[in-house]
N, C-alpha and C positions, 0 to 999 in steps of 0.2 A: 454396578459401577463401584470400583474400589475407591478408598479414601484418597489414594494417590492421584486419581484423576479429577477429584473435585477441587476447584480453586475458588473458595468463597470470597477471597479478597482480590482476585485478579481483575474484577470489573468495576472497582471503585475509582472512577476516573473523573477528574475535575479539569476544567479548562482555564488557563490563566495566561494572558498575553500570547495567545495563539499556540501554546505548548500544552500537549496532553500530559497529565500526570498519573500514570498507573500506580497501583500500590507498590509494585516492585519495578526497578529499572529493567529494561530489556536485557536479556543475556546473549542474544544472537544479533550480530551487527553486520553491515556490509563491510567487506575487507577494504583495505586502504586504496586499492586500485579503483574500486567503485567510487569511493569518496573523492579521489583526485579527479576522475572523469566528471563526476557530478559538479564539483567546484568549477571545473573548466567549461561546463556547459556542453560536454561532448557525449553524454549518455543518450541512448535512444529515449524518446519521449516516455514510453511506458516504464522503462527502468528508472528514469529520473523521478517519475511519479512515486514509485515504490520507495526510493531513497528519501524523497521529501516526506512521505507518510511516516517512515521510520523515525526521522529526526524530530518530528513533532512529539514523539514519545521519549526521545533519547537526547538529553542535554550533552552527553559525552560526544556523540557524533555531530551534534549541532555546533559545538565548540571547535571540533576538528575541522569541519567544513569552513568555518570562519578563519581558522588559522591557515588552511590551504589557500583560501581566497586571498588572504593578506600576503602570503608568500608569493603567489602568482602576481599580484599587483606590484609587489616590491621588485620582483625580477623584471617586470615590464618597465618599471620606472628606471631601474639601473640601465637597462638596454637603451632607453631613450637618452639618458644622461651621457652615455658613452658613445652616442652616435651610431649605435648598431642598427637602428631602424632605417638609416639612410639607404641601405642596400637591400631592404626587404621589398617584396613585390607589393603591388597595390592591393592584392587580395588579402594579405595577412592582417592589416588593421581592420578590414571588414570582418574577418573571422573573429578577431578579438572582441570587436563591438558586439557581434552576434552572441558570443559566449557570455559577455557581461549582461546583455539584455535578458538572456535565459535565466541567469542566476538572480538578477534583480527581480524578475517576475516570480521566481520561486519564493524569495524572501518576502516579497509583497504579499503573497498568498498566506504565508505563515503569520505575518504581522497583523493581518486583518482578522485574526481569530477572535479577538475580544469583541469587535463590533458585530461579527457574524453570530457569536454566542448570544449577545444581547438581543439581536433580532429574533433568534430562535426562542429565547425565554419569553419575549413579549408576545410572540405568536401563541406559544403554549399556554400563556396566562389568560387567553380569551375565554370568557365564561361559557360560551356555547360549544367549546371543543369537547368531544367525547373522550372517555378514558382511553379508548383504543387509539384515537388520533394522537393523544398526548404521549402515549407510550412510543408510537412511531416517531414522533417529533424528537423525543429524548434520545432514541436510538440514533437518529440521523445527526443530532447535535453533538454526539459523542465521537463522530468520525473526524479524522484529520481534515483540516481546511482544504488541502489540495484535492481530497476525494470529494468533499461536499460540493465543490465547484462543478463536478461531473454528475451530481445527483439533483434532478429537478424536484423542488419542494421537499418531499420526504422519500425515504427508501421505498415506501409502498407505492410510489408513483412510477417506479422502474418496472420494466417488463421482466418478470421472473419466470424461469423455466425449471421444471423438475429434472434432476439428473439422479435418478434413484429415489427411494422412498423418503429419505431424510435430508437430502441436499438440494438446495435451490441455487440457481446461477443467474446473474444479470450482467449482460455485457455493457461495457462503458465505452463511449466514444472519446478515446484518448488522443486521437490524431496519429497513432502508430499504425501504419499500413502493413507491417510485417508480423505483428504479434497481437494476440488476443488479450485484452484487459477486462477483468470481470470481478464482481463481488460474489463471494460464495457464502452461503448461510447453512450451517449445520444445526439441526434441531438439538435442544439440550439432551445430553446423555445418549445421543445417537451417533452412529458412525457412517462413514462412506465406505463402500465396498473396496476391497483390496485392489490396488491398481498399480500399474507401472507407468513410466514416463517415456515418451518417444523423443522428447527434446528437453530443453531447459525450462524449469518452472521457478519463478520467483514469487514468494508469498510473504505478505506482511499481515500479522494478526492485528486486527483493528479493535475487536471487542470480544469478550469472553475468552475462552482458551480451548485448546485441543491437545490430544496426545496421540502418539503412534508408537511403533515398536522401538523408537530411539529416544523418546523423551516427552516432556510436557512443554507446550509453547504458549506464552502469555502475550498480552497486548504489547505491541511494538516490536516483537521478535521478527527478525528478517531471515528468511530461509531461502537458500538456493539449492534446488534439486536438479541433478543432471539426468540425462537419458539412462535408463536402467535402474533408477531408484524406485524401489517398491515400498509401499506403506499403506496403512489402513487408518486414516484419521478418525478419532472419536472425540466429540465435544464433551466438555465437562457438564455435570448434571444440573448446575445452578442456572444457566442461561444459554441461549443460542450462541454459537461462535460465528463471527463475521470476519472474513479475510479478504484482502485484496490480492489478486493473483494475476500473473502475467505468464503466458505460455507461447512458445513458438511452434508447438506441435500438439496434437490432441493426446490425452491420456489413453491408456490401454488397460481395460479391466482384465483381471486375471482369473476370476472365478468361472466355474463351468457354465453358469447361466448368464451372468452379466457380460461375459465376453462376447455374447451373441450380438450386442449392440455396437461393438467396436467399429465395424465397417461404416456405421452411420455417424460417428463422431468426427466433427471438424472444428477447426478454430475459426473465430470470427474477428479478424482484424478490423480496424476502422477503415471505412471506404476512402478512396482517394478524393 
């Protein structure tokens, strides 16, 4: 493992007021169109989860979402003052109310970070907890609040499946019936076999770091990969890499041996 792949400071994360503080601010962000749709409450549930996870690491995008929400509220207020809402259909106010509720729920999840962290610390302080259980609890407590809401107890209580020798995957029930939402864990210093993407993949690094042919990705980084994007992720050597991933089509391994399992790969959206 080269020195460039090792990120000794990438994993020093503290939690304060529901916002994760990585050693370095994320360098990869959702573009403005994602943030506008997120602020309006019009993103698919799985994509909104990814943006919500990212902004717990990124004060820049968090502030931008607040600005966009304020602008939207101001425009709605001006429309009301000018009597523009008189000619709208009865469905439009309902849509606005629904968007507002989605956004309020997202911010409520973020603002509950301090209380959830206190609960996690109290649990891990119990005298009879084993060292292994403590490590698992600390790993879970370092996740964004919006992700922890989908994790029962600790990450070790999830159902993990091996996808290769060094990668484990656990599917999350996000409520999105069109896309698969999952946590991916790559062992320290290990890689995932080279693969292609049949559809869009959105990834947020939650803990640790990984690199591929194009760069190094740290906690909070937000990646969008389109069909045809090939890469081979490798985790840094100091600790496992945990990512949140959303796909609308299965990946496709490109190696001569791994490609044999491609016909068996499927996505697992949330059930209706």
